[in-house]
FIKOLZA-1660 file (N, C-alpha, C; in steps of 0.1 Angstrom, whole numbers, plus 5000, padded with zeros to 4 digits):
% residues 251
   i   px   py   pz ch aa at
   1 7811 7834 3779  A  M  N
   1 7805 7826 3789  A  M CA
   1 7796 7818 3781  A  M  C
   2 7796 7803 3784  A  S  N
   2 7785 7796 3774  A  S CA
   2 7771 7796 3781  A  S  C
   3 7760 7794 3771  A  K  N
   3 7747 7795 3773  A  K CA
   3 7740 7791 3786  A  K  C
   4 7747 7781 3788  A  D  N
   4 7741 7774 3801  A  D CA
   4 7745 7777 3812  A  D  C
   5 7756 7784 3814  A  K  N
   5 7764 7792 3827  A  K CA
   5 7756 7801 3833  A  K  C
   6 7754 7801 3844  A  K  N
   6 7746 7812 3852  A  K CA
   6 7758 7820 3858  A  K  C
   7 7754 7835 3860  A  K  N
   7 7766 7845 3862  A  K CA
   7 7761 7850 3874  A  K  C
   8 7768 7852 3885  A  I  N
   8 7768 7863 3896  A  I CA
   8 7778 7872 3895  A  I  C
   9 7770 7884 3896  A  T  N
   9 7778 7899 3892  A  T CA
   9 7781 7905 3907  A  T  C
  10 7797 7912 3910  A  F  N
  10 7797 7919 3921  A  F CA
  10 7801 7931 3916  A  F  C
  11 7796 7941 3923  A  V  N
  11 7798 7957 3917  A  V CA
  11 7804 7963 3933  A  V  C
  12 7815 7968 3930  A  P  N
  12 7822 7977 3942  A  P CA
  12 7812 7986 3946  A  P  C
  13 7813 7990 3958  A  T  N
  13 7807 8000 3963  A  T CA
  13 7814 8014 3962  A  T  C
  14 7824 8016 3959  A  M  N
  14 7833 8025 3958  A  M CA
  14 7844 8022 3943  A  M  C
  15 7844 8036 3936  A  T  N
  15 7856 8033 3926  A  T CA
  15 7865 8044 3925  A  T  C
  16 7878 8043 3921  A  P  N
  16 7884 8029 3918  A  P CA
  16 7885 8020 3929  A  P  C
  17 7880 8009 3926  A  Y  N
  17 7882 7999 3940  A  Y CA
  17 7896 7993 3942  A  Y  C
  18 7904 7994 3932  A  E  N
  18 7920 7987 3933  A  E CA
  18 7925 7993 3945  A  E  C
  19 7931 7982 3950  A  G  N
  19 7939 7985 3962  A  G CA
  19 7936 7990 3976  A  G  C
  20 7921 7990 3973  A  L  N
  20 7913 7990 3987  A  L CA
  20 7903 7979 3990  A  L  C
  21 7897 7974 3979  A  L  N
  21 7886 7963 3978  A  L CA
  21 7892 7952 3971  A  L  C
  22 7888 7940 3977  A  T  N
  22 7892 7927 3972  A  T CA
  22 7880 7920 3966  A  T  C
  23 7879 7918 3954  A  P  N
  23 7867 7911 3949  A  P CA
  23 7863 7898 3955  A  P  C
  24 7851 7893 3957  A  P  N
  24 7850 7879 3962  A  P CA
  24 7855 7870 3952  A  P  C
  25 7858 7859 3957  A  E  N
  25 7867 7850 3947  A  E CA
  25 7860 7835 3947  A  E  C
  26 7863 7825 3939  A  P  N
  26 7857 7813 3939  A  P CA
  26 7859 7806 3952  A  P  C
  27 7851 7799 3958  A  A  N
  27 7857 7791 3967  A  A CA
  27 7867 7784 3968  A  A  C
  28 7866 7776 3956  A  S  N
  28 7878 7766 3954  A  S CA
  28 7890 7772 3954  A  S  C
  29 7892 7783 3953  A  W  N
  29 7907 7792 3957  A  W CA
  29 7911 7791 3970  A  W  C
  30 7902 7785 3978  A  H  N
  30 7904 7788 3994  A  H CA
  30 7903 7774 4000  A  H  C
  31 7907 7765 3994  A  V  N
  31 7905 7752 4001  A  V CA
  31 7920 7752 4012  A  V  C
  32 7916 7748 4024  A  P  N
  32 7927 7751 4033  A  P CA
  32 7940 7741 4033  A  P  C
  33 7949 7745 4040  A  E  N
  33 7960 7736 4038  A  E CA
  33 7961 7724 4045  A  E  C
  34 7952 7725 4057  A  W  N
  34 7949 7713 4066  A  W CA
  34 7942 7702 4058  A  W  C
  35 7933 7707 4047  A  Y  N
  35 7926 7697 4039  A  Y CA
  35 7935 7692 4029  A  Y  C
  36 7942 7699 4023  A  R  N
  36 7952 7695 4012  A  R CA
  36 7957 7682 4017  A  R  C
  37 7966 7686 4029  A  G  N
  37 7975 7675 4037  A  G CA
  37 7966 7663 4045  A  G  C
  38 7954 7661 4042  A  L  N
  38 7949 7649 4047  A  L CA
  38 7953 7638 4040  A  L  C
  39 7953 7626 4048  A  A  N
  39 7955 7613 4042  A  A CA
  39 7941 7607 4034  A  A  C
  40 7943 7600 4024  A  K  N
  40 7932 7592 4018  A  K CA
  40 7925 7583 4025  A  K  C
  41 7933 7576 4033  A  F  N
  41 7927 7563 4039  A  F CA
  41 7932 7563 4055  A  F  C
  42 7926 7569 4062  A  E  N
  42 7929 7570 4073  A  E CA
  42 7943 7578 4082  A  E  C
  43 7953 7569 4075  A  R  N
  43 7967 7574 4078  A  R CA
  43 7977 7575 4067  A  R  C
  44 7974 7570 4056  A  S  N
  44 7981 7571 4043  A  S CA
  44 7974 7574 4032  A  S  C
  45 7981 7572 4019  A  N  N
  45 7975 7574 4007  A  N CA
  45 7975 7562 4000  A  N  C
  46 7978 7552 4010  A  S  N
  46 7983 7538 4001  A  S CA
  46 7968 7526 4002  A  S  C
  47 7964 7522 3992  A  E  N
  47 7953 7512 3993  A  E CA
  47 7956 7499 4001  A  E  C
  48 7970 7499 4003  A  K  N
  48 7973 7485 4011  A  K CA
  48 7968 7487 4027  A  K  C
  49 7964 7500 4030  A  D  N
  49 7962 7502 4043  A  D CA
  49 7946 7503 4046  A  D  C
  50 7939 7498 4034  A  L  N
  50 7926 7499 4037  A  L CA
  50 7920 7491 4047  A  L  C
  51 7922 7478 4046  A  H  N
  51 7919 7465 4056  A  H CA
  51 7904 7465 4055  A  H  C
  52 7901 7460 4046  A  P  N
  52 7884 7460 4047  A  P CA
  52 7879 7448 4054  A  P  C
  53 7868 7445 4060  A  V  N
  53 7866 7436 4071  A  V CA
  53 7857 7424 4063  A  V  C
  54 7855 7428 4050  A  N  N
  54 7848 7417 4042  A  N CA
  54 7852 7418 4028  A  N  C
  55 7848 7408 4021  A  M  N
  55 7850 7408 4007  A  M CA
  55 7846 7413 3994  A  M  C
  56 7834 7422 4002  A  I  N
  56 7827 7428 3991  A  I CA
  56 7827 7442 3989  A  I  C
  57 7836 7446 3995  A  G  N
  57 7836 7462 3995  A  G CA
  57 7830 7472 4003  A  G  C
  58 7837 7481 4004  A  T  N
  58 7828 7494 4012  A  T CA
  58 7831 7494 4028  A  T  C
  59 7823 7484 4035  A  D  N
  59 7823 7483 4048  A  D CA
  59 7838 7480 4053  A  D  C
  60 7838 7486 4062  A  G  N
  60 7854 7484 4069  A  G CA
  60 7864 7490 4062  A  G  C
  61 7864 7494 4051  A  A  N
  61 7875 7503 4046  A  A CA
  61 7879 7515 4052  A  A  C
  62 7891 7516 4054  A  A  N
  62 7896 7529 4062  A  A CA
  62 7897 7543 4055  A  A  C
  63 7887 7545 4048  A  V  N
  63 7886 7558 4041  A  V CA
  63 7887 7569 4050  A  V  C
  64 7891 7581 4047  A  A  N
  64 7891 7591 4053  A  A CA
  64 7883 7602 4048  A  A  C
  65 7881 7615 4055  A  T  N
  65 7874 7625 4049  A  T CA
  65 7879 7629 4036  A  T  C
  66 7892 7629 4033  A  K  N
  66 7897 7633 4021  A  K CA
  66 7891 7625 4009  A  K  C
  67 7883 7615 4012  A  Q  N
  67 7875 7606 4002  A  Q CA
  67 7861 7608 3999  A  Q  C
  68 7858 7620 4008  A  C  N
  68 7843 7623 4009  A  C CA
  68 7840 7635 4000  A  C  C
  69 7834 7630 3986  A  P  N
  69 7834 7643 3975  A  P CA
  69 7822 7655 3983  A  P  C
  70 7813 7650 3991  A  P  N
  70 7802 7660 3996  A  P CA
  70 7809 7671 4004  A  P  C
  71 7819 7666 4013  A  F  N
  71 7826 7675 4020  A  F CA
  71 7833 7685 4014  A  F  C
  72 7842 7683 4005  A  L  N
  72 7848 7692 3992  A  L CA
  72 7840 7700 3988  A  L  C
  73 7829 7694 3981  A  D  N
  73 7818 7702 3975  A  D CA
  73 7814 7714 3981  A  D  C
  74 7812 7712 3994  A  A  N
  74 7804 7720 4003  A  A CA
  74 7816 7732 4006  A  A  C
  75 7830 7730 4008  A  M  N
  75 7840 7739 4011  A  M CA
  75 7841 7749 3998  A  M  C
  76 7837 7741 3984  A  T  N
  76 7844 7748 3972  A  T CA
  76 7828 7753 3965  A  T  C
  77 7818 7752 3970  A  A  N
  77 7807 7758 3964  A  A CA
  77 7806 7774 3966  A  A  C
  78 7804 7781 3953  A  G  N
  78 7800 7794 3954  A  G CA
  78 7815 7802 3955  A  G  C
  79 7811 7813 3960  A  Y  N
  79 7822 7821 3962  A  Y CA
  79 7823 7826 3975  A  Y  C
  80 7837 7833 3978  A  M  N
  80 7841 7837 3993  A  M CA
  80 7841 7850 3994  A  M  C
  81 7837 7858 4002  A  Y  N
  81 7839 7870 4005  A  Y CA
  81 7853 7871 4012  A  Y  C
  82 7862 7880 4011  A  V  N
  82 7875 7877 4018  A  V CA
  82 7874 7891 4025  A  V  C
  83 7885 7888 4038  A  L  N
  83 7888 7899 4046  A  L CA
  83 7895 7910 4037  A  L  C
  84 7896 7924 4040  A  E  N
  84 7899 7935 4030  A  E CA
  84 7911 7940 4037  A  E  C
  85 7916 7935 4049  A  D  N
  85 7927 7944 4056  A  D CA
  85 7931 7931 4065  A  D  C
  86 7943 7934 4070  A  D  N
  86 7945 7926 4081  A  D CA
  86 7939 7929 4094  A  D  C
  87 7932 7920 4101  A  L  N
  87 7924 7925 4113  A  L CA
  87 7931 7920 4125  A  L  C
  88 7936 7927 4133  A  L  N
  88 7942 7926 4146  A  L CA
  88 7932 7925 4157  A  L  C
  89 7935 7913 4165  A  V  N
  89 7926 7911 4177  A  V CA
  89 7937 7911 4191  A  V  C
  90 7933 7920 4197  A  E  N
  90 7939 7922 4212  A  E CA
  90 7929 7919 4223  A  E  C
  91 7932 7916 4234  A  I  N
  91 7923 7913 4249  A  I CA
  91 7929 7926 4253  A  I  C
  92 7920 7934 4260  A  G  N
  92 7918 7943 4269  A  G CA
  92 7919 7936 4285  A  G  C
  93 7922 7946 4292  A  D  N
  93 7922 7944 4305  A  D CA
  93 7911 7938 4311  A  D  C
  94 7899 7942 4305  A  D  N
  94 7888 7937 4310  A  D CA
  94 7883 7924 4305  A  D  C
  95 7892 7918 4295  A  G  N
  95 7890 7904 4288  A  G CA
  95 7881 7908 4273  A  G  C
  96 7880 7919 4272  A  Q  N
  96 7871 7922 4261  A  Q CA
  96 7879 7920 4248  A  Q  C
  97 7877 7918 4236  A  P  N
  97 7884 7919 4223  A  P CA
  97 7886 7935 4220  A  P  C
  98 7898 7939 4214  A  I  N
  98 7901 7950 4211  A  I CA
  98 7904 7947 4191  A  I  C
  99 7895 7953 4183  A  L  N
  99 7897 7950 4171  A  L CA
  99 7902 7961 4164  A  L  C
 100 7914 7961 4153  A  S  N
 100 7919 7971 4147  A  S CA
 100 7921 7968 4136  A  S  C
 101 7924 7977 4125  A  W  N
 101 7930 7975 4110  A  W CA
 101 7936 7989 4108  A  W  C
 102 7942 7987 4095  A  K  N
 102 7949 8000 4091  A  K CA
 102 7943 8008 4081  A  K  C
 103 7935 8001 4071  A  K  N
 103 7929 8008 4060  A  K CA
 103 7918 8018 4067  A  K  C
 104 7917 8028 4059  A  N  N
 104 7907 8041 4064  A  N CA
 104 7893 8036 4055  A  N  C
 105 7889 8027 4062  A  M  N
 105 7876 8022 4056  A  M CA
 105 7867 8014 4068  A  M  C
 106 7856 8013 4069  A  L  N
 106 7848 8005 4077  A  L CA
 106 7850 7991 4073  A  L  C
 107 7855 7981 4084  A  L  N
 107 7858 7969 4082  A  L CA
 107 7848 7958 4091  A  L  C
 108 7847 7965 4103  A  I  N
 108 7838 7958 4112  A  I CA
 108 7830 7966 4122  A  I  C
 109 7817 7961 4124  A  D  N
 109 7807 7968 4133  A  D CA
 109 7805 7963 4143  A  D  C
 110 7802 7968 4154  A  Q  N
 110 7797 7962 4166  A  Q CA
 110 7783 7964 4172  A  Q  C
 111 7774 7956 4172  A  R  N
 111 7761 7958 4176  A  R CA
 111 7759 7960 4191  A  R  C
 112 7751 7969 4195  A  P  N
 112 7748 7973 4208  A  P CA
 112 7740 7962 4218  A  P  C
 113 7733 7954 4210  A  T  N
 113 7725 7943 4218  A  T CA
 113 7728 7931 4212  A  T  C
 114 7726 7918 4219  A  I  N
 114 7726 7906 4215  A  I CA
 114 7713 7899 4216  A  I  C
 115 7709 7897 4204  A  E  N
 115 7694 7892 4201  A  E CA
 115 7696 7876 4197  A  E  C
 116 7706 7871 4195  A  L  N
 116 7709 7858 4192  A  L CA
 116 7716 7849 4201  A  L  C
 117 7713 7835 4201  A  P  N
 117 7722 7827 4209  A  P CA
 117 7736 7827 4204  A  P  C
 118 7744 7829 4216  A  V  N
 118 7760 7830 4213  A  V CA
 118 7764 7818 4211  A  V  C
 119 7773 7816 4201  A  P  N
 119 7778 7802 4197  A  P CA
 119 7788 7797 4210  A  P  C
 120 7789 7786 4214  A  E  N
 120 7797 7780 4224  A  E CA
 120 7811 7784 4221  A  E  C
 121 7818 7791 4232  A  G  N
 121 7832 7793 4230  A  G CA
 121 7835 7805 4226  A  G  C
 122 7826 7815 4221  A  C  N
 122 7826 7829 4214  A  C CA
 122 7825 7841 4225  A  C  C
 123 7830 7849 4223  A  H  N
 123 7825 7862 4232  A  H CA
 123 7812 7868 4230  A  H  C
 124 7804 7870 4240  A  P  N
 124 7792 7875 4238  A  P CA
 124 7789 7890 4233  A  P  C
 125 7794 7892 4222  A  I  N
 125 7796 7905 4216  A  I CA
 125 7790 7900 4201  A  I  C
 126 7781 7910 4198  A  H  N
 126 7774 7907 4183  A  H CA
 126 7782 7916 4171  A  H  C
 127 7792 7911 4163  A  Y  N
 127 7798 7919 4153  A  Y CA
 127 7792 7917 4140  A  Y  C
 128 7797 7925 4130  A  G  N
 128 7794 7925 4118  A  G CA
 128 7803 7928 4108  A  G  C
 129 7807 7919 4098  A  F  N
 129 7817 7922 4088  A  F CA
 129 7810 7930 4078  A  F  C
 130 7815 7945 4071  A  K  N
 130 7810 7952 4065  A  K CA
 130 7811 7947 4052  A  K  C
 131 7799 7947 4045  A  M  N
 131 7801 7942 4029  A  M CA
 131 7805 7955 4023  A  M  C
 132 7814 7952 4010  A  N  N
 132 7816 7962 4004  A  N CA
 132 7815 7961 3989  A  N  C
 133 7805 7950 3986  A  W  N
 133 7803 7946 3970  A  W CA
 133 7785 7945 3971  A  W  C
 134 7780 7951 3960  A  Y  N
 134 7766 7943 3957  A  Y CA
 134 7769 7932 3950  A  Y  C
 135 7758 7925 3949  A  Y  N
 135 7757 7913 3941  A  Y CA
 135 7743 7909 3936  A  Y  C
 136 7746 7906 3923  A  E  N
 136 7732 7901 3914  A  E CA
 136 7735 7889 3908  A  E  C
 137 7724 7878 3910  A  T  N
 137 7723 7867 3903  A  T CA
 137 7708 7868 3892  A  T  C
 138 7707 7858 3884  A  P  N
 138 7698 7859 3872  A  P CA
 138 7684 7858 3880  A  P  C
 139 7674 7864 3872  A  P  N
 139 7663 7860 3878  A  P CA
 139 7657 7848 3885  A  P  C
 140 7651 7848 3896  A  G  N
 140 7646 7832 3901  A  G CA
 140 7658 7829 3910  A  G  C
 141 7670 7835 3910  A  H  N
 141 7680 7830 3919  A  H CA
 141 7684 7838 3931  A  H  C
 142 7688 7831 3943  A  S  N
 142 7690 7837 3954  A  S CA
 142 7702 7833 3959  A  S  C
 143 7708 7838 3970  A  V  N
 143 7721 7834 3976  A  V CA
 143 7721 7831 3989  A  V  C
 144 7727 7819 3994  A  L  N
 144 7729 7817 4006  A  L CA
 144 7741 7823 4010  A  L  C
 145 7741 7832 4023  A  V  N
 145 7753 7837 4027  A  V CA
 145 7755 7830 4041  A  V  C
 146 7770 7824 4045  A  T  N
 146 7769 7815 4054  A  T CA
 146 7783 7814 4059  A  T  C
 147 7786 7811 4068  A  H  N
 147 7801 7808 4074  A  H CA
 147 7810 7799 4065  A  H  C
 148 7820 7798 4063  A  P  N
 148 7829 7793 4051  A  P CA
 148 7826 7778 4056  A  P  C
 149 7818 7770 4046  A  M  N
 149 7816 7754 4050  A  M CA
 149 7827 7747 4053  A  M  C
 150 7825 7741 4065  A  N  N
 150 7835 7730 4071  A  N CA
 150 7848 7737 4079  A  N  C
 151 7848 7751 4078  A  R  N
 151 7860 7757 4082  A  R CA
 151 7857 7762 4098  A  R  C
 152 7857 7754 4106  A  Y  N
 152 7856 7757 4119  A  Y CA
 152 7869 7759 4127  A  Y  C
 153 7880 7758 4118  A  D  N
 153 7893 7761 4121  A  D CA
 153 7893 7779 4124  A  D  C
 154 7886 7787 4118  A  L  N
 154 7885 7801 4114  A  L CA
 154 7881 7806 4131  A  L  C
 155 7887 7818 4135  A  P  N
 155 7885 7824 4147  A  P CA
 155 7873 7830 4149  A  P  C
 156 7863 7827 4141  A  F  N
 156 7850 7833 4141  A  F CA
 156 7842 7824 4137  A  F  C
 157 7827 7827 4141  A  M  N
 157 7817 7820 4135  A  M CA
 157 7806 7832 4130  A  M  C
 158 7803 7827 4116  A  V  N
 158 7793 7838 4110  A  V CA
 158 7781 7832 4109  A  V  C
 159 7770 7840 4110  A  Q  N
 159 7755 7836 4109  A  Q CA
 159 7752 7834 4096  A  Q  C
 160 7741 7828 4095  A  S  N
 160 7736 7825 4078  A  S CA
 160 7723 7832 4073  A  S  C
 161 7722 7834 4064  A  G  N
 161 7710 7841 4059  A  G CA
 161 7709 7838 4045  A  G  C
 162 7697 7840 4037  A  I  N
 162 7693 7837 4024  A  I CA
 162 7687 7852 4018  A  I  C
 163 7691 7857 4008  A  I  N
 163 7690 7869 4003  A  I CA
 163 7684 7867 3988  A  I  C
 164 7674 7874 3984  A  E  N
 164 7671 7875 3970  A  E CA
 164 7677 7883 3962  A  E  C
 165 7686 7879 3957  A  S  N
 165 7701 7888 3951  A  S CA
 165 7696 7891 3938  A  S  C
 166 7685 7885 3931  A  D  N
 166 7680 7890 3918  A  D CA
 166 7671 7902 3919  A  D  C
 167 7667 7904 3932  A  I  N
 167 7659 7916 3933  A  I CA
 167 7667 7928 3941  A  I  C
 168 7673 7924 3954  A  W  N
 168 7679 7933 3961  A  W CA
 168 7695 7929 3968  A  W  C
 169 7704 7929 3961  A  G  N
 169 7717 7927 3966  A  G CA
 169 7724 7934 3972  A  G  C
 170 7718 7940 3983  A  L  N
 170 7725 7953 3990  A  L CA
 170 7737 7948 4001  A  L  C
 171 7747 7954 4001  A  P  N
 171 7755 7951 4007  A  P CA
 171 7753 7955 4025  A  P  C
 172 7755 7947 4034  A  V  N
 172 7748 7951 4048  A  V CA
 172 7762 7946 4057  A  V  C
 173 7759 7944 4069  A  F  N
 173 7769 7937 4077  A  F CA
 173 7764 7923 4082  A  F  C
 174 7774 7915 4078  A  T  N
 174 7773 7901 4083  A  T CA
 174 7774 7898 4096  A  T  C
 175 7766 7892 4103  A  A  N
 175 7768 7890 4118  A  A CA
 175 7778 7878 4120  A  A  C
 176 7787 7881 4130  A  F  N
 176 7796 7872 4135  A  F CA
 176 7799 7873 4147  A  F  C
 177 7805 7861 4156  A  F  N
 177 7809 7861 4168  A  F CA
 177 7823 7858 4168  A  F  C
 178 7831 7861 4175  A  L  N
 178 7845 7862 4178  A  L CA
 178 7849 7849 4189  A  L  C
 179 7857 7842 4186  A  K  N
 179 7862 7830 4193  A  K CA
 179 7871 7830 4204  A  K  C
 180 7867 7830 4218  A  K  N
 180 7874 7832 4228  A  K CA
 180 7887 7824 4228  A  K  C
 181 7899 7834 4231  A  G  N
 181 7912 7826 4230  A  G CA
 181 7921 7829 4221  A  G  C
 182 7915 7837 4211  A  F  N
 182 7920 7840 4199  A  F CA
 182 7927 7855 4202  A  F  C
 183 7941 7858 4200  A  R  N
 183 7947 7867 4198  A  R CA
 183 7958 7868 4185  A  R  C
 184 7958 7880 4180  A  G  N
 184 7967 7878 4168  A  G CA
 184 7961 7887 4157  A  G  C
 185 7965 7882 4144  A  I  N
 185 7962 7887 4133  A  I CA
 185 7954 7880 4124  A  I  C
 186 7942 7881 4120  A  I  N
 186 7935 7876 4110  A  I CA
 186 7939 7881 4100  A  I  C
 187 7946 7873 4088  A  P  N
 187 7953 7881 4078  A  P CA
 187 7942 7887 4065  A  P  C
 188 7948 7895 4058  A  K  N
 188 7940 7900 4047  A  K CA
 188 7936 7888 4037  A  K  C
 189 7925 7887 4033  A  G  N
 189 7923 7875 4022  A  G CA
 189 7917 7863 4028  A  G  C
 190 7918 7861 4041  A  T  N
 190 7911 7853 4049  A  T CA
 190 7895 7852 4044  A  T  C
 191 7890 7839 4041  A  P  N
 191 7875 7839 4037  A  P CA
 191 7867 7840 4047  A  P  C
 192 7859 7850 4048  A  I  N
 192 7849 7854 4061  A  I CA
 192 7835 7850 4058  A  I  C
 193 7831 7848 4047  A  F  N
 193 7816 7842 4046  A  F CA
 193 7815 7839 4030  A  F  C
 194 7807 7829 4027  A  Q  N
 194 7807 7821 4014  A  Q CA
 194 7794 7825 4008  A  Q  C
 195 7792 7828 3997  A  Y  N
 195 7778 7832 3988  A  Y CA
 195 7777 7819 3979  A  Y  C
 196 7767 7812 3980  A  I  N
 196 7762 7800 3972  A  I CA
 196 7751 7804 3966  A  I  C
 197 7749 7806 3954  A  P  N
 197 7739 7808 3945  A  P CA
 197 7730 7798 3941  A  P  C
 198 7716 7796 3941  A  F  N
 198 7706 7786 3939  A  F CA
 198 7694 7791 3933  A  F  C
 199 7687 7784 3928  A  K  N
 199 7674 7786 3920  A  K CA
 199 7663 7782 3931  A  K  C
 200 7655 7795 3930  A  R  N
 200 7644 7793 3940  A  R CA
 200 7634 7786 3932  A  R  C
 201 7628 7773 3941  A  D  N
 201 7619 7765 3936  A  D CA
 201 7610 7761 3949  A  D  C
 202 7596 7756 3943  A  D  N
 202 7589 7751 3953  A  D CA
 202 7589 7738 3958  A  D  C
 203 7591 7735 3970  A  W  N
 203 7593 7718 3974  A  W CA
 203 7580 7714 3983  A  W  C
 204 7579 7702 3982  A  E  N
 204 7566 7696 3990  A  E CA
 204 7576 7683 3998  A  E  C
 205 7572 7680 4009  A  M  N
 205 7578 7667 4016  A  M CA
 205 7566 7657 4014  A  M  C
 206 7572 7642 4011  A  E  N
 206 7564 7633 4015  A  E CA
 206 7572 7621 4021  A  E  C
 207 7565 7611 4027  A  V  N
 207 7571 7599 4034  A  V CA
 207 7567 7587 4025  A  V  C
 208 7576 7581 4016  A  D  N
 208 7570 7570 4008  A  D CA
 208 7579 7556 4018  A  D  C
 209 7569 7548 4022  A  S  N
 209 7571 7538 4027  A  S CA
 209 7568 7522 4017  A  S  C
 210 7563 7524 4005  A  K  N
 210 7558 7515 3996  A  K CA
 210 7571 7506 3997  A  K  C
 211 7569 7493 3997  A  E  N
 211 7578 7481 3994  A  E CA
 211 7587 7484 3982  A  E  C
 212 7581 7487 3972  A  K  N
 212 7590 7489 3959  A  K CA
 212 7597 7498 3961  A  K  C
 213 7594 7511 3968  A  T  N
 213 7605 7522 3969  A  T CA
 213 7617 7519 3979  A  T  C
 214 7613 7510 3990  A  V  N
 214 7622 7507 3999  A  V CA
 214 7633 7499 3993  A  V  C
 215 7629 7490 3984  A  Q  N
 215 7635 7479 3978  A  Q CA
 215 7646 7487 3969  A  Q  C
 216 7641 7495 3959  A  K  N
 216 7649 7504 3950  A  K CA
 216 7661 7511 3957  A  K  C
 217 7659 7516 3967  A  H  N
 217 7669 7523 3977  A  H CA
 217 7679 7513 3983  A  H  C
 218 7674 7502 3988  A  E  N
 218 7682 7492 3992  A  E CA
 218 7691 7485 3982  A  E  C
 219 7684 7484 3970  A  L  N
 219 7694 7479 3959  A  L CA
 219 7703 7489 3955  A  L  C
 220 7700 7500 3956  A  A  N
 220 7712 7511 3953  A  A CA
 220 7721 7511 3965  A  A  C
 221 7716 7509 3976  A  A  N
 221 7726 7508 3987  A  A CA
 221 7738 7498 3988  A  A  C
 222 7732 7487 3982  A  E  N
 222 7740 7474 3982  A  E CA
 222 7748 7475 3968  A  E  C
 223 7747 7483 3959  A  R  N
 223 7755 7484 3948  A  R CA
 223 7767 7490 3951  A  R  C
 224 7766 7498 3960  A  R  N
 224 7779 7506 3961  A  R CA
 224 7793 7495 3965  A  R  C
 225 7789 7482 3968  A  R  N
 225 7798 7470 3972  A  R CA
 225 7807 7468 3961  A  R  C
 226 7804 7471 3949  A  I  N
 226 7810 7466 3937  A  I CA
 226 7825 7471 3939  A  I  C
 227 7825 7482 3947  A  K  N
 227 7841 7491 3946  A  K CA
 227 7843 7491 3960  A  K  C
 228 7855 7489 3964  A  I  N
 228 7860 7488 3979  A  I CA
 228 7861 7503 3986  A  I  C
 229 7861 7513 3976  A  H  N
 229 7858 7526 3982  A  H CA
 229 7855 7534 3968  A  H  C
 230 7850 7546 3971  A  G  N
 230 7851 7555 3960  A  G CA
 230 7837 7553 3952  A  G  C
 231 7827 7547 3954  A  Y  N
 231 7816 7544 3947  A  Y CA
 231 7807 7557 3945  A  Y  C
 232 7803 7564 3953  A  Y  N
 232 7798 7577 3952  A  Y CA
 232 7805 7586 3942  A  Y  C
 233 7819 7586 3942  A  K  N
 233 7827 7596 3934  A  K CA
 233 7825 7592 3920  A  K  C
 234 7826 7578 3919  A  W  N
 234 7826 7573 3902  A  W CA
 234 7814 7572 3897  A  W  C
 235 7803 7572 3904  A  F  N
 235 7790 7566 3901  A  F CA
 235 7778 7579 3902  A  F  C
 236 7779 7586 3914  A  A  N
 236 7770 7596 3916  A  A CA
 236 7775 7610 3917  A  A  C
 237 7785 7613 3919  A  W  N
 237 7790 7624 3920  A  W CA
 237 7792 7632 3907  A  W  C
 238 7787 7644 3907  A  R  N
 238 7787 7654 3894  A  R CA
 238 7794 7667 3896  A  R  C
 239 7803 7670 3887  A  K  N
 239 7813 7682 3889  A  K CA
 239 7804 7696 3889  A  K  C
 240 7808 7704 3899  A  K  N
 240 7800 7718 3900  A  K CA
 240 7813 7727 3898  A  K  C
 241 7812 7738 3889  A  T  N
 241 7821 7748 3883  A  T CA
 241 7813 7761 3889  A  T  C
 242 7823 7768 3899  A  F  N
 242 7821 7783 3902  A  F CA
 242 7833 7788 3898  A  F  C
 243 7834 7798 3887  A  S  N
 243 7845 7802 3882  A  S CA
 243 7844 7817 3882  A  S  C
 244 7856 7825 3878  A  S  N
 244 7858 7840 3878  A  S CA
 244 7865 7845 3866  A  S  C
 245 7859 7855 3857  A  N  N
 245 7868 7861 3847  A  N CA
 245 7878 7869 3851  A  N  C
 246 7881 7870 3864  A  N  N
 246 7893 7878 3870  A  N CA
 246 7905 7872 3864  A  N  C
 247 7917 7880 3861  A  S  N
 247 7928 7872 3857  A  S CA
 247 7933 7864 3871  A  S  C
 248 7931 7867 3879  A  K  N
 248 7940 7861 3890  A  K CA
 248 7934 7846 3892  A  K  C
 249 7944 7837 3894  A  S  N
 249 7938 7825 3896  A  S CA
 249 7948 7817 3906  A  S  C
 250 7942 7807 3914  A  K  N
 250 7948 7798 3925  A  K CA
 250 7945 7784 3921  A  K  C
 251 7957 7779 3923  A  S  N
 251 7955 7761 3921  A  S CA
 251 7947 7755 3932  A  S  C
% end
């Protein structure tokens, strides 16, 4: 590990864990197929289909989500906790979900009360995914635990939380709500929530409306027109790396 690379450590709650638990994995291993299949320019990958409405670039270029680095950066940030067994979702005669799995381990918990607003389109039942891994970050670093970024295709919605993982990375139940209308199997290995480590810093907000400051940002905004598309990627974007020392790898 290089000197400037931070390390997040995951420790199993039971050993040996092989065959029972699946370690969290880099989020970049879980880019969904629907994203990989997106076109770069609205309907195709050909620049001839851009159809800009002016001659100085950017405005009107029919670029699509595939050309938005911030969208992909969010999906690939940090690490994914994955489902450790196939989860079967059935609907009972009363319309309520029935969840089951085969492994002899606790996978899902159900809370007796609902204190949170229920996301639209979800069953009014407060579930929790059981964590089976301790997690530790360097001093001064925390983790954001949240629903897999931009993954609204998943049949559940996870609540978010920030944990001081350099002090207390305790496995808990991560709250989620199951979407109505879904029945079937959520496969083992499905990403269920995302760990994004970050350094704790103190921040202060200010509003700066000085003419010099406004002009600086206006000039930066106009400079993007030197390229018909992709200015952010070439001149602003910076590569982020969240790797693993496990032998397993995914493209």
